[in-house]
LUMKE-470046 format. One record per residue: x, y, z of N, C-alpha, C in turn; residue in one letter. Coordinates in steps of 0.1 Angstrom, whole numbers, plus 2048, in hexadecimal, padded with zeros to 3 digits. Layout:
! residues N
XYZXYZXYZa ...
This chain:
! residues 631
8087F480080080080080980C800m 8058177F880D8237F880A82B805t 81383580781183E812804845811v 80184A8047F48518037E8848806r 7E983B8027DF8318057DD82F814g 7E982E81B7E882C8297E1838830t 7E484482C7DE8508317CF85082Fv 7CB84D8237BD84C81F7B6842828r 7BC8368297B682B8307B482F83Fa 7BF8368447BE83A8527B3844854t 7B384E84B7A885884C79A85284Ca 79984984278C84284178983A84Ek 79383385479082D86078C83686Ba 79284286C78E84C875780850873m 77B85286776E85586476484A869t 76883D86776083386C75F83387Br 76A835882769836890760840894v 76084C88D75685789174985288Ft 74684A88473984588273483C88Da 73E83689373A82C89E73B8348ABr 7358408AB7368498B67348438C4a 73F8438CC73F83E8DA73D8308DBm 7418278D07418198D174E8148CCt 7518088CF75E8018CB75D7FC8BDr 7687FE8B57687F98A87747F18A5v 7727E689D77D7DF89877D7E1888t 7887E68837897E98757927DE86Fv 78C7D58677937CA86379B7CC856r 7A67C58557AF7C78497AA7BE83Ea 7A37C383479F7BC8297A07C581Dt 7A17BF8117A17C68047977C17FAt 78F7C97F47867C47EB7837CF7E1r 77C7CC7D67797D57CC76A7D87CCv 7667E47CC7587E87CB7527E67BEt 7457E77BC73E7E57AF7437F07A5t 7477FB7AB74C8067A275A80379Dg 7617F97A176D7F579D7797FC7A4g 7768047AE78180B7B57868037C1t 7938017C07997F97CC7988017D9a 7947FA7E37928017F07987F87FBr 7A17FF8037A87F780D7A27FB81Bv 7A07F182479C7F38327A87EE83Ar 7AD7F58437B97F284B7B67F3859t 7BD7E98607BC7EA86F7C37F6874r 7BD7FD87D7C28098827CF80788Av 7DA80D8887E680B88F7E681089Dl 7ED80A8A67ED80E8B47F181D8B5a 7FA8228AD7FF82F8AE7F483A8ACg 7E98368A57DE8418A37D283D8ABv 7D38348B57C78308BD7C283C8C4t 7CA8448CA7C584F8D37BE8598CAa 7C385B8BE7BD8658B47AF8608B0l 7AE8538AD7A184D8AA79884D8B5l 79C84B8C179384D8CC78D85A8CDc 7958648CB7908728CB7858748C0l 78886E8B477E8708A97718698ADa 77285E8B57668578B875D85C8C2g 7628668CA75A86A8D57518758D1c 7488738C973F87D8C473387E8CDa 7358848D972A8868E272B8938E9s 7208988EE7208A68F47188A6900v 71B8AE90A7138AF9167068B6913p 6FB8B39196EE8BA9166E68BC922s 6EC8BD92E6E48C093A6EB8BC946g 6E48BC9516E98B995F6E88AA962g 6E98A796E6E98999736DB893972r 6DB88696E6CF87F96F6D1872977v 6C886F9806C98639886BF859983m 6C484C9826BA84297D6B383C989s 6A884098C6A183A9976A883C9A5g 6A18379AF6A78399BD6B38319BEr 6B58269B76C281F9B96CE8279B6s 6CC8319AC6D78399A96DC8429B4a 6D38459BE6D784D9C96E18469D1e 6E28399D06EC8319D86F882D9CFr 6F88329C270282F9B970883B9B3a 70E83A9A77148469A270A84E999e 70A85B99870186299070485E981p 6F985E9796FA85A96B6FC866963i 70686595A70986E95070A87D955s 71588095C71788D96172389395Ad 72289C9507168A194A70E897941p 70289A93E6FA892935700890928y 70288492370988191770087A90Dv 70087E9016F98788F67028758EAr 6FD86C8E27058698D57028738CBi 70C8788C370A8808B870C8778ACv 7028748A470386B89970B87188Dp 71086888571886D87971186986Dv 71187286370986F85771286784Er 70C85F84471385683C71D85E833p 72985883073385E82973385981Ar 73986181273985D803741851801h 73C8487F974283B7F5744831801n 73C83380B73D82881573881B810w 73E81081473B80381072D7FE817a 7267F481271A7F081871B7ED827p 7267E682B7277E383A7297EF842e 7307FA83C73180684372480E845d 71C80D83B70F81383C70680D847i 7067FF8476FF7F88527047FB860v 7117FB8617177FF86E71480D872t 71581686971182486B70382686Fg 6FA81F8686EB82086C6E981B879f 6EF80F87D6EC80A88B6F1813895l 6FC81A89370182489D6F883089Et 6F58358926ED8428926DF840897a 6DA8348966CC83289B6CB8338AAs 6D68338B16D68358BF6D58448C3g 6D484D8BA6D285B8BC6C385E8B9a 6BC8648C26AE8668C06AA8748BBf 6B387C8B86B08898B36A88898A6n 69E8918A669589489A691887893d 68C87E89C68787189669286988Fd 69E8698956A986188F6AC866881h 6AD8748806AF87A8736BC87586Ce 6C78748736D487086D6D3861869v 6CE8598716CD84A86E6C5849861a 6BA85085F6B284F8536BA852846r 6C58598476CD85C83C6D4850836e 6D584583E6DB83983A6D1830832y 6C48348326BA82C82C6B583381Fl 6AF82A8166A882F80A69C83780Ft 69784080768A84780B67F83E80Fp 67E83380767282A80A674823817q 68181E81A683818826682821832t 68682D83168583783B67783983Fs 66E83B83566083D83865A83283Fa 65E82583C65981A84365E817851a 66A81C85367081A86166B82486Bw 66481E87565D82687F66082288Dk 66C82589267082289F6688298AAp 6648368A765C83E8B06658438BCg 65E84A8C566484F8D16688468DBa 66083A8DC66382F8E56658228DEr 6708218D76728158CE6758088D5p 6727FD8CE6767F08D36857EF8CFq 68D7E88D869B7E88D66A17DA8D9v 6A87D48CF6AF7C88D16BC7CC8D7i 6C07C78E36CC7CB8EA6D77C18E8v 6E27C58E36ED7BC8DF6F87BD8EAl 7007B28EB70B7B28F57157BC8F1q 7187BE8E47237C78E071F7CB8D2s 7287D38CC7267D88BE7257CB8B5v 71B7CB8AD7197BF8A47247BE89Ap 7267B18957307AF88B7287B087Es 72D7B98757277BC86872F7B685Dv 72A7AC8567327A484C7327AC83Es 73C7AA83673C7AF8287307AA821p 72C7B18167207AD80F72179F809p 71679880771578B80171378C7F2r 7107977ED70D7987DE7127A57D8a 7157A47CB71A7B07C470F7B77BDg 7137C07B37097C87AC7047D47B4g 6F87D97AF6F27E57B56EA7E27C1a 6E87D57C56E17D17D16E97C77D8e 6E87C77E56F17BE7ED6EA7BB7FBt 6EF7B18026EA7AE8106F67AE819t 6F47B48256FE7B482F6F97AD83Bv 7017A48406FD79B84D7027A2859e 6FA7A18636FE7A68716FD79B87Bv 70879988370878F88D70B79589An 7047908A57077958B270178C8BDa 70378F8C96FE7888D46F37908DBt 6E778B8DB6DB7928E16DC7918F1r 6DB79D8F76DA79E9066CC79F90Bl 6C47A59036B67A79086AE7B08FDg 6A37B49036997BB8FA6917C6902y 6917D28FC6897DD90367C7DE8FAi 6707DC9016647DE8FA6607ED8F8g 6567F08F06527FD8EE64D8048FBs 6497FD90464580391165180591Bd 65D80291666980491E66E7F8927g 6667ED9276697E292F6747DA929q 67F7D793168A7CF92D6897C0931y 68B7B792768B7A992969A7A4925t 6A179E92F6AD79892C6AC78C924a 6B778891D6B877B9166C677591Ae 6C67689186D276291C6DD760911t 6E176C90C6EC76C9036EA7658F6g 6DF7658F06DC75E8E46E27648D8t 6E775C8CF6ED7618C26E27678BAl 6E57728B36DB7798AA6E277C89Dy 6DB7788926DF77B8856D478287Dt 6D778C8766CC79286D6D4798861t 6CC79E8586D27A484C6CB7B0848s 6D37B98416CE7C583B6CF7C482Bf 6C57C98246C77CA8166CA7D8812g 6D47D98096D97E78046D87E87F5l 6D77F47F06D67F77E26DD8047E0t 6E38067D36E98127D06E081C7CBq 6E18297CF6D88337CA6DE8397BDd 6D78447B86DB8497AB6E984E7ABs 6EF8527B76FD8567B870684A7BBa 70183E7BA7098327BC70E8317CAr 7068377D47098367E26FF82B7E8q 7058237F16FD8187F76F481E802w 6E881A8016DE81C80C6D681080Fr 6D181081B6CA8038216BC80481Bi 6B87F98136AB7F880D6A27EE814s 6A87E681D6A07DC8256A57DB833r 69C7DE83C69F7DD84A6997D084Fi 6A07C885869A7BC85E68C7BF864p 6847B58626767B78676757BB875t 67D7B587D67D7B888C6817C688Fe 6877CD88668B7DB8886827E5881l 6777E187B66E7EB8746697F587Eq 6677F188B6627FB89566C7FC8A0n 6787F989E6827F98A96907FC8A5g 6997F98AE6A77FA8AD6AF7EE8B1l 6BB7EE8AD6C57E38B16D17EA8B6m 6D37EA8C36DE7F28C96E77E98D2l 6F47EB8D26FD7E58DC6FA7EA8EAa 6FD7E28F46FA7E69027007F4905k 70C7F690071380390370B80F8FDg 70580D8F16FD8178EB6EF8198F2d 6EA80E8F76DE80F8FF6E081790Cv 6EC8149126EF81C91F6F182B91Cd 6F582E9106F683C90D6E9843908r 6E183B9006D58408FA6C8840903a 6C983790E6BD8369166C1838925f 6B783B92D6B983A93B6AD832941r 6B082C94D6A682595469F82E95Ev 69283095D68B83896767F82F96Df 67C83197967082B97F66483397Dn 65982D97964C83297A64682B987l 63E83298E63982D99B62A82B99Ay 62681F99E61881B99E6158149ACf 6098139AF60580D9BC6027FE9BBf 6057F79C66007EA9C75F17EB9C8e 5E97E09C55DB7E19C45D47E79D0p 5D97E49DC5D37EA9E85D67F99EBg 5DF7FF9E35E280D9E45EB8109F0g 5F28069F65FA808A0160880C9FFg 60E8079F461C80A9F161E80C9E2v 6298149DF62C8169D163580A9CCl 6338079BF63B7FD9B86428039ACv 64F8039AC6568099A1655800994p 65480798965480097C65E806974n 66A7FF97367680596B67380495Cg 67680F956675810947682816941i 68581293569081892E68A823925h 68E82F92868A83B921694841918l 69284390B69C8499026A0857907p 6AC85A9046B18679086AF8708FBl 6A687A8FC6A58848F16A88918F6g 69F89A8F76A08A78FC6A08A690Cn 6AB8AA9126AC8A99216A28B1927r 69E8BD9226958C69286878C0927q 6858B791E6778B191D6758A5925d 6808A192D67F89593467489493Fl 67289F94666689F95065989C949p 6568A293E64A89F937649891932r 65488B92D65487E929651874934q 65787794065486E94C64686F94Fl 64087B95063287C954629875949v 62C87693D624870932625861934q 63185C93663284E93862B849944a 62B85194F62384D95B61484C958l 60F85795160185794E5FD84B944l 60684793C60483C93360282F93Aa 60782E94660582294F61181994Fg 60F80E95761B80595861E7FD94Bp 62A7F794B62D7EF9406247E3940t 6237DD9346197D293261C7C693Cg 6297C594062C7BA9496277BC957w 6287C995C6237CC96A6157D096Al 60F7D495F6017DA9605F77D1968r 5F67C49665EC7BD96E5EE7BD97Dp 5FA7C09815FC7BE9905FC7CB998a 5FB7D79915FB7E49985EF7EC994v 5EE7F899A5E48019975E9810996r 5E581798B5E882498B5DB82D98Fs 5DD8379975D283F99C5CE84B993h 5D484B9875D085597D5C4850975f 5B98569765AD85196E5B085095Fp 5A98479585AA84694A5A7853943a 5AF8579395AD8639325B586F937g 5BC86D9425C48789495D087A93Ft 5D288793C5DE88B9345E3898938r 5EF89B9335F58A89365EE8B392Dl 5EC8BF9335E68CA92B5F08D692Bv 5ED8DF9235F58EB9226048E8920g 60D8EE92861B8EB92661F8DE92Cd 6168D79326198CA9386218CB945g 62E8CB9446368CC95163F8D8950v 63E8E19596488EC95964F8EC967s 65B8F19676648F09736698FE976i 66790298266C90F98767090D996a 67C9119996829109A66809029ADd 6838F89A46838EA9A96768E49AAg 66B8EC9A765D8E69A86588E399Av 6538D799864D8D398B63E8D598Ca 6388DD98462A8DF9836248D6978t 61B8CC97D6168C39736078C6972v 6038C99665F58CD9635EE8C295Cd 5E48BC9625DC8B195D5CE8B4958l 5C98AC9505BC8AF94A5B18AC954s 5A58B09515998AF95A5978A1960a 59889695859688895E59D88696Bp 5A988D96D5B088A97A5A988E986a 59E89698559689999159088D997r 58E88398F58787699459186E99Cr 59E87099B5A88689A25AB86B9B0g 5B38629B55B78649C45C386E9C3d 5C087A9C75CA8859C65D78829CEl 5D687C9DA5E28799E15EB86F9DAq 5E58649D55EC8599CE5F185E9C1r 5EA8669BA5EF86C9AD5FB8759B0m 5FA87D9BB6068859BE61187D9C2a 60F8729C961A8699CD6218639C1a 61985E9B761F8589AB6278639A4q 62286F9A362A87999C63687D9A4l 63587F9B16418839B964C8799B8g 64986C9BA6538619B96598609ACw 6518629A165786099366086C990t 65C87899366388498F670886999l 6708809A467B8839AD68887D9A8r 68887599E69486F99769C87A990q 69588598D69C8909866A189A990l 6AF89C9916B58A499B6AF8B299Cp 6AB8B79916A68C69906988C7997e 6928BC99A6848BD99F6848B99AEi 6808C29B767F8C09C56718BF9CAr 6688C39C265A8C39C66518C39BAg 6448C09BD63A8BF9B262E8C79B6v 6288CE9AD61C8D59AE6128D09A5k 6068CB9A95FD8C49A15F18CE99Dl 5EF8CF9905E38D798C5DA8CE984r 5CD8D19845C38CB97C5BB8D6974i 5BD8D59675B68DF95F5BB8ED963d 5C78EF9665CC8FC9695CA900978g 5C38F89805C08FC98E5C98F3997e 5D18FA9A05DA8F49A95D18EC9B4t 5D68DF9B65CE8D89C05D88D49CCv 5D28D19D75DA8CF9E35D78C09E8d 5DE8B69E45DC8A99E85E08A69F7p 5D78A29FE5DA89EA0C5DD8A9A16g 5D98B6A135DC8C1A1B5EA8C4A1Eg 5F38C1A156018C3A166068D0A10l 5FD8D7A0A6018E3A036028E19F5g 6058EC9ED6048EB9DF6108E39D9a 61B8E39E06278DC9DC62A8D09E4v 62C8C49DE62F8B89E663C8B39E1q 6438AC9E964F8A49E664D8959E8t 65688D9E365587F9E665587C9F4a 65C8849FC65D882A0B64F883A12e 64688BA0B63888CA1063187EA0Fd 636876A0762F869A0463785DA08w 64085EA12648853A16640847A1Bt 63484AA2062C83EA25628834A19r 62B838A0D62882FA026358289FEf 64082AA0464C824A0164E816A06d 64F80C9FE6517FFA0365E7FCA09s 668805A06676804A0B67880BA18d 66D810A1E66F816A2C67480CA36t 67F80FA3D684804A4667A800A50p 6797F3A526707ECA5B6757ECA6Ar 6817F0A6C6877EFA7A68C7FBA80s 684806A7D688813A82695819A7Dg 699814A716A581AA6A6B2813A6Eg 6B2809A776BE802A7C6BE7F4A76e 6CA7F0A736CC7E3A6D6C87D8A78e 6BF7D0A746BB7C5A7D6BD7B8A76t 6C77B1A796CB7A5A726CA799A7Ci 6C378FA776C2782A7E6C9777A77y 6CD76CA7E6D4761A786D1755A80l 6D674AA7B6D573DA826E273AA88r 6E273AA966EE738A9E6F372AA9Dg 6FF728AA270671BAA16FD710AA8p 6F5715AB26EC70BAB96DF709AB2d 6DD710AA76D070FA9F6C6719AA3g 6C8720AAE6BE72AAB36C0738AABr 6B573FAAA6B674CAA46BE756AADp 6C675EAA66CE768AAD6CD775AA6r 6CF780AAD6CF78DAA76DE792AA7q 6E1797A9B6EF79BA996F17AAA9El 6FA7ABAA76FE7B9AAD70C7BAAACl 7107C4AA371F7C6AA17267B9A9Ed 72F7B5AA57377A8AA373179DAABa 72679EAB1720793ABA712790AB6a 70E784AB970077FAB66FA77BAC3a 6F0782AC76E9780AD36DD777AD1v 6D976FADB6CD766AD96C176FAD7p 6B776AACE6AB770ACB6A1765ACAa 694767ACC68A75DACA689754AD7g 681749AD567E741AE0681732ADCt 67F72AAE768271CAE5678716ADAt 67D70DAD2675707AC867870CABAg 681717ABA68471CAAD692717AA8q 69870EAAF6A5709AAC6A56FFAA0d 6996FCA9B6986F3A906986FAA83r 698707A83696710A776A3712A6Fl 6A370EA626AE712A596A871CA4Fh 6B1725A4A6AE72FA416A1737A46r 6A373DA53697744A59694751A51p 687755A52683761A4C67A768A56s 67B776A5767477DA6166B787A5Al 65E787A5F654791A5A65579EA61s 64F7A9A5B6507B6A6264A7B6A70p 6407ADA7363A7ACA806407A1A89d 64D79EA86654795A8F64F786A8Fr 64A782A84648774A8365476DA7Cr 656761A7E66175AA7965D74EA71i 66474AA6766173EA5F66F738A5Ba 66F72CA5867B725A54678717A50g 683710A4D682702A486896F8A52l 6856ECA5168C6E1A5869A6DFA51d 6A26D6A576AF6D4A516AF6CDA43s 6A46C6A406A36BFA3369D6C9A29a 6976D4A2E6916DDA246836D9A1Fg 67D6CFA256706CBA206646CDA29d 6676D5A3465C6DAA3D65E6E8A3Ft 6536EFA3F6526FEA4264C701A4Fl 653709A5764F70CA6564C71BA65y 64371FA6F64072CA7163B72FA7Fs 63D73AA8563973EA9263D74CA95g 63B750AA264075DAA764E75DAABd 656767AA8664767AAD664769ABCl 65B770AC265B772AD0653768AD8t 64E75EAD1647753AD8638754ADAg 63275EAD4624760AD561C754AD0g 620750AC461A744ABD62573AABBt 62572FAC1630725ABF633721AB1p 64071FAAE64471AAA163E70DA9Ev 63870BA936326FEA8F6336FCA80r 6326F0A7C6336EDA6E6266F1A67a 6286F8A5C61C6FDA5561B6F7A47v 6256F1A426256EAA356306E0A34l 62B6D4A2E6356C9A2B6356C8A1Cd 6416C4A176426C2A086396B7A04a 6336BA9F86296AF9F26316A59EBe 63C6A89E664469E9DE64F6999E6h 65368C9E365E6859EA66B68D9E8e 66D6929DD67A6999DA6786A89DBd 66D6AD9E166B6BB9E16726C29EDg 6776CD9EB67D6D69F56796E49F3t 6786EC9FE6736F99FE67E7049FCf 67B70E9F568471A9F5683721A02t 68D728A0768C730A1367F739A13p 678739A1E66B740A1E66C74FA1Cp 662755A16662764A1465476AA18s 654774A2064877BA25644786A1Bw 637788A19632794A1262E79EA1Bd 62A7AAA176277B5A1F61A7B4A27r 6127AAA236057A7A2A60679CA34r 613796A3561478CA3F61377EA39g 61277DA2C611770A2661F76AA24g 62075CA2562D756A2562D74EA18l 63874FA10639749A03646740A03w 6447359FC64F72B9F964C7239EDt 65771F9E66567169DA65A7099DEv 6526FE9DC6566F19DD65C6ED9D0e 6696EA9D06706E79C46746D99C3s 6736D39B76786C59B567F6C59A8r 6836B89A568C6B79996856BB98Cr 6786B898B6716BB97E6686C697Fd 6686CF98965E6DA98965E6E0997g 6536E899A6516EF9A66436F29A9s 6406F59B66326F99BA6347059C3t 62C70F9C162C71B9C962171A9D4l 62571C9E161D71C9EC61C72A9F3w 61072D9F860F739A00607735A0Dm 60D73AA19606737A25601745A2Av 5F3747A295ED754A2D5F0757A3Cp 5EE763A3F5F0767A4E5E875EA57r 5DC75BA545D4751A5C5CE747A52s 5D173BA555CC730A4C5D7727A47g 5D271DA405DB712A3B5E2716A2Ea 5ED70FA2C5F5712A1F5EC70FA13a 5ED717A095E67149FC5F07149F1v 5ED70B9E75F570B9DB5F17169D1r 5FA71D9CC5F67279C25F47209B5v 5E87219AF5E57199A45EB71F997q 5ED72C9965F373298960173598Dt 60A72D98961872E98C62072B980w 62673597A62D73396D63A72B96Dd 63F72897964C72197A64A71297Dl 63E70D97B63B7009806436F5979s 6496F896E6506ED96765F6EF969s 6636F89726716FB9756756F9983h 6816F69866866F5993689703998r 6857079A46887159A96907149B5v 69B71B9B66A571A9C26A37259CBl 69D7319C869A73B9D168E7439CCa 6877499D667A7509D267875B9DDf 6787679D96767729E366C77C9DEr 6627809E765878A9E465E7979E7v 65C7A19DE6607AF9E16587B59ECa 65D7BF9F26577C69FD64A7CD9F9r 6487CF9EC63C7D59E76307CB9E6d 6347BE9E762A7B39E66257B09D8g 62A7B69CE6267B49C16307AD9B8v 63D7AF9BA6477A99B164E79E9B9r 6537949B265A7899B86677879AFv 6717829B667D77E9B068076F9B2a 6857689A868875A9AA6957569A3a 69C74C9A86A67459A16A173999Bi 6A273798E69B72D9876A672497Fv 6A47179806AD70E9786A970E96Aq 6B07139616AD7129536B970C94Ci 6B76FF9496C26F79436CE6F694Dg 6D96FA9496E56F99526E770695Ad 6DF7109586E071D95E6D671F969e 6DA7279736D072C97D6CE73A97Br 6C373E9756C074B9716B775397Bq 6B876097B6B07699836A476D97Bi 69976B98168C76F97A684779983r 67D78297C67478B98366678897Fl 65D78698964F78398764778D98Eg 63978B98D62F79499362478C999r 61E7919A461378B9AA6067929A6i 5FD78C9A05F079299C5E578C9A5v 5DF7949AD5D478F9B65C77959B1q 5BD78C9AE5AF7919AA5A67889B2r 59E78F9BA5947899C459A77E9CBs 5977719C859C7669D05A775F9C9e 5AC7649BD5B675D9B65C37649B6t 5CE75C9B65DC7629B65E375B9AAv 5EA7649A25F275F997600764998a 60A75C99861876099961F75C98Cv 62376598462976197762F76C96Fg 62F76A96263577395964377795Cd 64B76C95F65976E964662772958f 66977D95B673782951681780956l 68A77C94D69877C95269D78B952p 6A578E95C6A879C95E6B879E95Ci 6BF79395B6CE7969596D378A951s 6DA78E9476E178393F6F0782944a 6F478994E70278995270477E95Ce 6FA77C9666FC77196F6F776496Al 6FF75A96A6FC74D9646FA74296Fv 6FD74497B6FC73A9856FA741992d 6ED7449956E974B9A16E67419ACa 6E97449B96E873B9C46DD73F9CEv 6DD74C9D16D27529DA6D07609D6d 6C57659DB6C27739D86B97799E3l 6B87879E46B078E9ED6AE79B9E7a 6A27A29EB69F7AF9E76A77B99EFw 6B07C09E86B87CA9EF6AF7D79F1n 6A87DB9E669F7E69E86957E49DCd 68C7ED9DA6827EC9D06877EB9C2s 6937F09BF6997F09B26A37E59B0d 6A87DE9BA6B57D69B96B37CA9C1t 6B97BF9BB6BB7B29C26C97B19C6l 6CB7AA9D26D97A69D66D97979D3a 6E47939CB6E47869C66F277F9C8v 6F27739CC6FE76B9CC6FE7639BFl 7097659B870A75D9AB71775E9A4g 718759998724759990720760983k 72B76697E72976B970732762967t 73276495A73A75D951749760953k 74B76C95875977095A75E76B967a 75676897175976397E753756981t 75374D97874B740979750737984a 75C73A98A76173199475D7359A3t 7577419A47557469B274774C9B3q 7407499BD7337509C073675C9C8v 7317689C37337749C972777C9C8t 7257869D171978E9D271879A9C7p 70D79C9C270A7A69B86FD7AD9BBy 6FD7BA9B76F07C29B76EB7C19A9l 6DE7BD9A86D97BB99A6CC7C3999v 6CD7CE9916C17D798F6B67CE988p 6AA7CF98D69F7C898769B7CE97Av 69F7DA97769D7E196A6A47DB95Es 6AE7D49616B77CE9566C47D5954g 6C77DF95D6D37E695C6DE7DC960n 6EB7E095E6F67D89616F87D4970g 6FE7C89736FF7C498070C7CA986i 70D7CB9937197D099A71E7C79A5t 72B7C49A47307BB9AF7317C39BCa 72F7BC9C772F7C29D573B7BC9DDv 7437C59E274E7C29EB7597BC9E5g 7647B99EE7707B39E97747A99F4s 77E7A09F07837969FA77B78A9F9g 780780A0177B773A0076E771A09s 765769A04759765A0B758757A0El 76274FA0A761741A0C75773BA02g 74E733A0774372D9FF736735A03e 73373F9FB7277479FF71B73F9FCa 71173FA05706736A036F873EA04r 6F7748A0C6EB74FA0D6EE75EA0Es 6E3767A0A6E5775A0B6D877BA0Fi 6D9787A166CE78EA1B6D179DA19t 6C67A5A186C87B3A156BC7BBA19a 6BD7C8A1C6B27D1A1F6B57DEA1Ba 6AB7E7A186AE7F5A146B67FCA1Dp 6C1802A186C980BA206D2804A2Ag 6D37F7A286DB7EEA316E67E7A29s 6EF7E1A316FA7DAA2B6F57CCA27r 6FA7C7A1C6F87B9A186FF7B0A21i 6F97A5A256FE79BA2F6FE78DA28v 709786A2A70A779A2270D76EA2Ci 707763A2B70A757A3271474FA2Ag 71F74BA30729743A2872F738A31a 73572FA2A73D724A3074B726A2Ee 753728A3976172CA38769723A41i 77171AA3B779711A42771707A4Bn 765704A4675D6FAA4C754701A57g 75470EA5974C715A6374271EA5Ce 73671EA6272C728A5D72F735A61s 72F73FA5873374DA5B72A757A55s 72A762A5B72276EA5772B778A52i 72977DA45732786A3F72B794A3Cc 73279EA4072C7ACA3F7377B6A3Ar 7337C1A3673D7CCA3373C7D6A3Fq 7477DEA407477E7A4B73E7F3A49s 73B7F6A3C734803A3A72C801A2Dt 722809A2B71A80AA1F721813A15l 72981CA1972F827A11737821A05r 73F817A087488129FE7448039FBd 7378019F97327F39F77387EC9ECw 73C7F39E17417EC9D674F7E69D8r 7577EC9E17657E99E37697E59F1f 7607E89FB7637E4A097657D5A0Bd 76F7D1A137727C3A157687BDA1Ee 7657B0A1B75B7A8A237627A4A2Fw 75B7A5A3A7607A1A48757795A4Ck 75D78AA4F75577EA53758779A61c 74D776A6874E771A76746764A77d 74C75BA7F74574DA8173A74FA8Bs 730754A87724757A9071874EA8Dl 718748A8270C740A7E70A740A6Fg 6FD73EA6B6FA73DA5D6EC743A5Bs 6E9743A4E6DB747A4A6D7755A4Fd 6DE760A4C6DA76DA506CE772A4Ap 6C677AA506BA780A4A6B778DA51t 6B1796A486AB7A3A4D69C7A0A4Fy 6957A9A556877A9A546837AAA46w 6797A3A416747A5A3466E7B3A32n 
C-alpha cells in the first residue's frame, strides 16, 4: 500500500469510528472491489493512532444536570453528570453496504427529530415505513453486532448482522432479560441514482423498533420508576420503565404522561392507578419554578383520590433532582390533597412507602445460633431471643409483627408461631411429595406465609393465611420447574424466585394477582442475563434484589450482588473471602448479611459500613447460621 493509500485508509477508519459514536469498533483488514470497480482498502487501526481515533469517536455533548434513576440511584452514583447523549453521524460518500448498516444501527440510538439522521441511511420508501416512535421496542444486544460483508453484488445486496441478545424492551418500557441467545438477521440494500448504498429492507422485527448494543441502550435510555398502588391502596409499587432520552427539559412531562398511561402490561393486573380514565395533561402540562413542578390535569381527575394521585405524582417526579415538590391542579384550579397545603413532597406520603424500616430505623438481625435457638445479633455478639420450642427451626423468617417461621432439618415441614411465645411454634404444612422440600418461608405485608414445595420434576406454591390452614395456589406458572428460593416483596405484589432452567439457576420476577377469592402468581420474567448460577436471594429494597450467585466471569465462586429488578446491570458487593456463602438477607437502608460455612464452622458475614458497600471487606464471625431481617 502506498503512503497516500495508508493515509486515506486511516482517515476513513477515523470517520467510521466517528460513525460508531461512543461505541467500540473493530476495523478489519480486508481488500475488495466495489461494483463501481474502485479498489478500496480497509485497514486495522494502528496502535499509534488509537488515542486520536478515540477522540474522533466521542461524539457526545452534555445537555443538562444530574438525573437519578429511581430511588436506588440515591444509594449509588449519579447517572450522567453532566447529561450525555449520542450525536449521530450522517452517511459518508461511497460508504460500503456494511458501513451503511453499521452507521444506521448507531445513529438509531439518537432520538432527535424522530431519528432524522438514522433515516438518511434508508431509502425514502423504507424511511416512511420505519416507525419506531417515541417509545420504541428495542432488541438489546450484548455488544456491538458483527456486520458481515455483502453476500451479493450488483446494485442490490444483503448484509448479515450477528450478535448475542441480552434482552428486549417493550413499547411500554418493560425490560425482559434473555439468556444470551444468538441472534442473526439481515438488511437489504440498494444503490440510489448517485450510486450510494441505502437500506431498502429492514428486518421485520425492527419495523417498529431498534436494535442497540447494551452500551448504546445505557446512553440512549434511563430507567425511571412509575409508582402505582397495590390493590388495597396501602403502599406504592414501583414500575421500572426504560425511557428514551430526548429533550432533557421535556422529561418531567414525559414522566407524567407515562404515569397517566398506566402500568406496563406485565404489572397492570396486579396494581391500581388512582388517576381516573380519561385523565390527561392540559395546558403547558408540567411547569417547574423554584423546584416546584405544577401538574395541571383534566377534569376527570376530580373523580379520583386526590391524596393517592398526589402521592403517585410526588414519588414519580422526585427522581428528577430539580424537583423538590409538586403542586396539583385540575382544570387550572389548585387543589390541596389531604390538607397538606398547595405543595407536597414525597416525604408527605412516606406512609405509602413499602421500604419504611419496620424496626424503628435500627438494624434488627436474627439468626440460628449454634444450639439451634434463635438469637439477635448485636454488634459482634448474638444474644438469645425467642422461647423454648424454636430450636427446631432452620432458615427462620420473621414477620413485622414478630411471628417466626422456619423449616425442620430435612426441609420438608414448615413451622410457624410467635417469636415471644404467645402462640407456640407448631407444624403448619408437610410436604405432599416424598421428594418435596420447601424453600425458606417468606411473609407478605398482610401476615400471609409463603413457601414453594420443590421437587425434581416441578413445584407447588403454598400460602398459609394469617388465620387458617395452608392452601395450594392453583394458578402457579412455575409448576413445571424446580424452585430454589422464593421471596415476596414488601409491597405484597411482586415476587422474586430462583428457578432451575436447564443447567442454570435463573432469577425471575413474578407478580401476585388477587381477585375476590382467587390468587394467581405468575408471568415470571427473567431480569438478569449476567448471573447464571444463583444460590439465594432477598429483597434489598423495592428496586433491588440482593443475590448470592455466580457470573460467567466468576463461575468458580458464589459472591453477593445487587440486582436491579428493572434489568439494569448488576453490581458486586464487598471484597474478601466469604468461604462457602449459603444464604443472604437484606433490608432497606441496612447492611447485607450473609450466612457462610468457613473452615467447617457456621459464620455470619457483614460489612462494617454502608458507605463503601461495593468495596468494604467482609467480616465474618462464628456466631451461627441463617441470618434474617424482619420481612
